C-alpha positions in Angstrom: 88.1 112.7 144.1 85.4 111.5 145.2 82.6 111.0 142.6 79.8 109.7 143.9 77.8 106.3 145.6 77.3 104.2 141.7 73.8 102.7 142.2 73.5 101.5 138.9 76.9 99.3 139.1 76.0 98.0 142.8 73.1 97.1 141.6 74.4 95.1 137.9 76.7 93.6 140.2 75.0 92.1 142.5 72.1 91.1 139.7 74.7 88.9 138.4 75.4 87.4 142.1 71.9 86.7 142.0 71.4 84.8 138.6 74.8 82.9 139.7 74.2 82.4 142.9 76.7 83.8 144.5 76.9 85.3 148.6 80.0 86.5 148.0 82.5 88.0 145.9 85.9 88.5 146.6 88.7 91.0 144.3 91.6 91.0 144.1 92.5 92.4 140.9 92.2 96.5 140.5 89.7 97.3 138.3 87.1 95.1 139.8 88.0 97.0 143.3 87.3 100.0 141.1 84.2 98.6 139.5 82.5 97.5 143.0 83.4 100.3 145.4 85.3 103.2 143.6 88.5 103.0 144.9 91.3 102.5 142.4 94.4 100.7 144.6 97.4 101.9 144.0 99.9 99.3 144.8 97.4 96.3 143.7 97.8 94.4 147.2 94.0 95.6 148.2 90.5 93.3 148.9 87.7 94.2 148.6 85.0 91.6 149.5 81.2 92.2 148.5 78.2 90.4 150.3 75.0 89.9 148.1 73.1 91.2 150.7 74.8 94.7 152.3 77.8 96.7 152.0 80.9 96.0 150.7 84.8 96.0 152.4 87.7 97.0 152.0 90.7 96.2 152.7 94.0 98.1 151.7 97.0 99.1 151.6 98.4 100.9 154.8 99.1 104.6 152.6 96.7 104.4 150.2 94.2 106.1 152.9 94.0 109.2 150.5 92.8 107.1 147.1 90.4 105.0 149.0 88.8 108.2 150.3 87.5 108.0 146.4 85.5 105.3 147.4 81.4 104.7 148.6 82.5 101.7 150.5 82.5 103.3 154.4 83.7 99.4 156.1 87.8 100.5 154.7 90.7 99.0 157.1 93.9 99.0 155.7 96.7 97.1 156.9 100.7 97.4 156.6 102.3 95.8 153.4 105.4 95.3 155.3 107.8 96.6 158.1 110.7 95.7 160.4 109.4 92.7 161.9 108.3 90.0 158.8 108.8 89.4 155.3 105.3 91.2 153.4 102.8 88.2 152.6 99.2 90.1 151.5 98.2 85.6 151.1 99.0 85.3 154.9 97.4 88.2 156.1 94.1 88.5 153.5 93.8 84.8 155.5 93.6 86.1 159.2 91.3 89.4 158.1 88.8 87.2 156.2 88.5 84.9 158.9 87.9 87.5 161.4 85.4 89.8 158.6 83.5 86.2 158.4 82.8 86.0 161.9 83.1 90.3 162.8 79.7 90.5 160.0 78.1 86.4 160.5 78.7 85.6 157.2 77.4 82.1 156.3 81.1 80.4 155.6 79.4 77.4 153.9 78.0 79.5 151.7 78.5 80.7 147.8 81.8 82.7 147.3 83.2 83.9 143.8 86.6 85.2 142.9 88.7 85.5 140.1 89.5 82.5 138.4 89.8 83.6 134.6 91.4 87.5 134.3 93.9 86.4 131.9 94.2 89.6 130.9 94.0 93.0 133.5 95.0 96.4 132.5 97.4 98.4 133.3 97.9 99.8 137.2 99.0 103.2 138.1 102.2 102.1 138.7 102.2 100.0 135.4 105.7 99.1 135.6 104.2 96.3 137.6 100.9 94.9 137.8 99.9 92.2 140.9 97.6 89.7 140.3 95.7 87.1 142.9 97.2 83.1 140.9 97.2 79.6 142.7 98.4 80.9 145.9 95.6 83.2 146.3 92.7 80.7 145.1 94.6 78.2 147.8 94.6 80.7 150.9 90.6 81.2 149.8 90.0 77.1 150.5 91.6 76.5 152.7 90.2 80.0 154.4 87.2 78.6 154.0 87.0 74.6 153.1 83.7 74.2 153.7 82.4 76.8 151.1 81.3 76.2 147.7 83.8 78.6 145.2 82.1 79.3 141.8 84.6 81.4 139.1 82.5 85.2 138.8 84.9 86.1 135.8 82.0 85.6 133.7 79.7 87.6 135.8 81.8 90.4 137.0 82.7 91.2 132.8 78.2 90.6 132.4 77.4 93.4 134.6 80.8 95.3 133.4 79.9 95.2 129.8 77.2 98.4 130.2 78.8 101.4 131.8 76.7 103.8 133.7 76.8 107.7 133.3 79.5 108.2 135.7 82.1 105.6 134.2 81.0 106.8 130.9 81.8 111.0 131.9 85.3 109.2 133.1 85.6 107.8 129.5 85.0 110.7 128.2 87.5 112.5 130.6 90.4 110.2 129.2 89.5 110.5 125.6 89.7 114.8 126.8 93.6 114.0 128.0 94.2 111.7 124.8 93.5 114.9 122.9 96.2 116.6 124.6 98.4 114.8 123.8 97.5 114.1 119.5 98.1 117.9 120.1 101.7 117.4 120.7 101.9 114.6 118.4 100.7 117.3 115.5 103.5 119.5 116.8 106.0 117.3 115.8 104.7 116.7 112.4 108.3 118.0 111.6 110.5 115.9 109.2 113.6 115.0 111.2 111.8 114.0 114.4 112.3 110.7 115.1 108.7 108.2 116.0 109.8 107.9 120.0 110.4 111.5 120.2 106.7 112.1 118.8 105.5 109.4 121.5 107.0 110.7 124.3 106.3 114.3 123.7 102.2 112.8 123.3 102.3 110.4 126.4 104.3 114.0 128.5 101.6 116.0 127.4 98.7 114.0 128.7 101.0 113.4 132.1 101.5 116.6 132.0 97.8 118.2 132.1 95.4 114.8 132.7 96.5 115.3 136.5 94.0 117.7 137.4 92.2 118.3 134.7 87.9 117.6 136.1 89.4 116.5 139.4 91.9 113.6 137.4 94.2 112.6 140.1 96.2 109.9 138.4 96.6 110.5 134.0 99.0 108.4 131.7 99.5 107.4 128.6 101.1 104.6 126.0 101.8 106.5 122.5 102.8 104.1 119.9 103.9 107.0 116.4 104.4 104.9 113.1 105.7 106.2 110.5 105.9 105.9 106.5 106.6 102.0 106.3 106.2 101.0 110.0 103.0 102.2 109.7 101.7 99.2 108.1 102.6 96.5 110.3 100.5 98.2 113.0 98.1 95.7 112.2 100.1 93.4 114.8 98.5 93.0 118.3 101.0 95.8 119.4 102.5 98.7 118.3 106.5 99.8 118.8 107.7 102.8 117.8 111.3 103.4 116.6 114.6 105.6 116.0 113.1 106.4 112.5 113.2 109.8 111.4 110.1 111.2 110.3 110.2 112.3 106.2 108.6 114.5 104.3 105.1 113.1 102.7 104.7 110.5 105.2 101.9 109.0 107.4 101.9 108.8 110.9 100.0 106.2 113.0 99.7 107.1 116.2 98.0 104.5 118.5 97.2 105.8 121.4 96.1 104.3 125.0 95.6 105.5 128.2 94.1 106.3 131.6 91.9 109.1 133.9 91.4 107.0 137.4 91.5 103.7 135.9 89.4 104.7 133.1 90.5 103.9 129.3 90.4 105.0 125.7 91.9 103.3 123.6 92.1 106.0 120.4 94.4 106.5 116.7 95.3 109.2 114.7 96.8 109.1 110.9 98.6 112.5 110.5 100.5 113.3 108.0 104.2 115.0 107.5 103.4 118.5 106.0 101.0 118.0 103.4 98.9 114.9 102.6 99.8 113.1 99.3 96.7 112.4 96.8 97.9 108.7 97.7 97.3 109.6 101.8 94.1 111.8 101.6 92.2 108.9 99.1 93.4 106.3 101.1 92.1 108.0 104.3 89.1 108.8 103.3 88.2 104.9 102.9 88.6 104.6 106.1 86.8 107.7 107.6 84.0 106.6 105.4 84.2 102.7 107.2 84.5 104.8 110.1 80.4 106.9 109.5 79.3 103.8 107.9 79.7 101.9 111.7 78.6 104.5 113.3 75.5 105.0 111.4 74.3 101.6 112.5 74.6 101.8 116.4 72.1 102.0 118.1 70.9 99.3 121.3 69.6 95.7 119.4 72.3 95.9 116.2 74.6 92.8 116.3 78.3 94.0 117.1 78.9 91.8 114.2 76.9 94.5 111.6 79.1 96.3 112.2 82.6 95.4 111.4 80.8 94.0 107.8 79.2 96.9 107.6 83.3 98.8 107.4 84.9 96.0 106.1 82.5 95.9 103.0 83.3 100.0 102.6 86.6 98.6 101.7 86.1 96.0 99.6 84.1 98.2 97.5 87.0 100.8 97.4 89.0 98.1 95.7 91.6 97.6 99.2 89.6 94.7 101.1 92.6 92.6 101.0 94.3 95.5 102.8 91.4 94.8 105.7 92.6 92.9 108.0 91.8 92.4 112.0 88.4 93.0 112.9 86.4 96.8 113.2 86.4 97.3 117.1 85.9 96.5 120.8 84.8 97.4 123.7 86.9 100.3 126.6 86.5 101.0 130.2 87.9 99.1 133.3 90.3 98.0 130.0 91.7 99.6 126.9 90.4 95.8 125.6 87.3 93.9 126.7 83.9 93.1 125.4 81.9 93.5 123.0 84.1 92.2 120.4 83.0 93.8 117.4 84.2 90.5 114.6 82.0 88.6 112.5 82.1 86.0 115.2 81.1 87.8 117.3 77.2 86.9 119.5 76.3 90.5 121.2 73.7 93.0 120.5 74.7 96.6 121.7 73.0 97.8 124.3 72.2 101.3 125.9 75.5 102.4 127.6 78.2 99.9 125.6 81.3 101.6 125.5 83.9 100.6 122.4 85.9 100.9 120.1 85.8 101.4 116.5 88.9 101.2 114.4 88.9 100.1 110.8 91.9 100.3 108.7 94.1 100.0 105.4 97.4 98.8 105.3 99.8 98.9 102.4 102.9 96.7 102.8 105.6 99.0 101.9 103.8 102.3 102.0 101.6 102.7 104.7 99.0 102.4 107.0 96.0 104.5 108.3 93.6 103.9 111.0 91.0 106.2 112.1 90.1 105.3 116.0 86.5 106.5 117.3 85.5 105.6 121.0 81.8 106.3 121.4 79.0 105.5 124.1 75.2 103.8 122.7 72.2 106.0 123.3 68.8 105.4 123.2 68.8 105.8 119.8 72.2 106.3 118.5 75.5 107.0 119.7 77.7 110.0 121.0 81.3 109.9 120.0 83.6 110.3 123.8 85.9 112.2 122.1 86.5 115.6 120.1 89.8 115.5 118.4 90.0 115.7 114.7 90.3 112.7 112.2 91.9 115.0 109.8 95.8 114.0 108.4 
């Protein structure tokens, strides 16, 4: 769906290029192509060329033209990724296309070219099972194609541009959160003894796919849910979650970690639910975590140090006697990835800005019993914040 030309993103990226002395960006990573053009590549073998002066150009895999139509870029050029004449080799093909573009546009072959040298973490693409990223062979191709150019790592400039979201981006993240809420509704329906964690997770993901595609014009939507129940939920402090074959039992707390996207924009949410009536202990722990979320959100406004959100949330949990059960920082940015800047960590040096979008996720993990985490996604407003997910936090 074409959502319009995003002048906010265009300006932020070009401001960063100007500040870093970059004449041209050559982008391969799908999320960065999306950020600078409005087109989210499916197969991952597309490229965007963004000049400091003038309009961008897209090179895309033949067959993706209906998705290229989502872009505001007029100069979009297809190429055959494979045929029966020769083996696929996008590196070879891109070199030819770039040389032709520079000649056609009169670009400076001795200019400064920014490229994505330091993106070790990238978002999954629509295919999800595979993700294409540029590696040394791609970089060597650029160096050979433009032997007289100056090359600089543009990763920092790209991240600085992306950290503050446009209204259009915020709308897409909120739409993604809405789709996540569809999934949580499916998960709550299965808070039944005897249902497995994996069955709950699959139902959440299926509901998101089924109801998400078509919602608010979304063409691509997926979710990744990990339901962890009873004592398993106490190990969801790890930097990954796994849903198992464990069957839910009455009185369990079930932590549902849920990440997902809508047309390339990601959310990261967590809700904790009860199988049957919540136990007094579950209600107590949930209440502490919920209070910690509210304490962090209460101080959200432009200029607040990101580290302060961690401090106040952690202090609530310490004051309630569970400091030893608070083991990770309290949040991170969401957007073109579901983990991106800013980082809400004790050592963070970032200050909140209007338009930043992030997750706040305090938690308590008690080994042998379970874990409770509540994760909200919000956007910083002129004088506070706005929540991006309307789904209830309740047990």
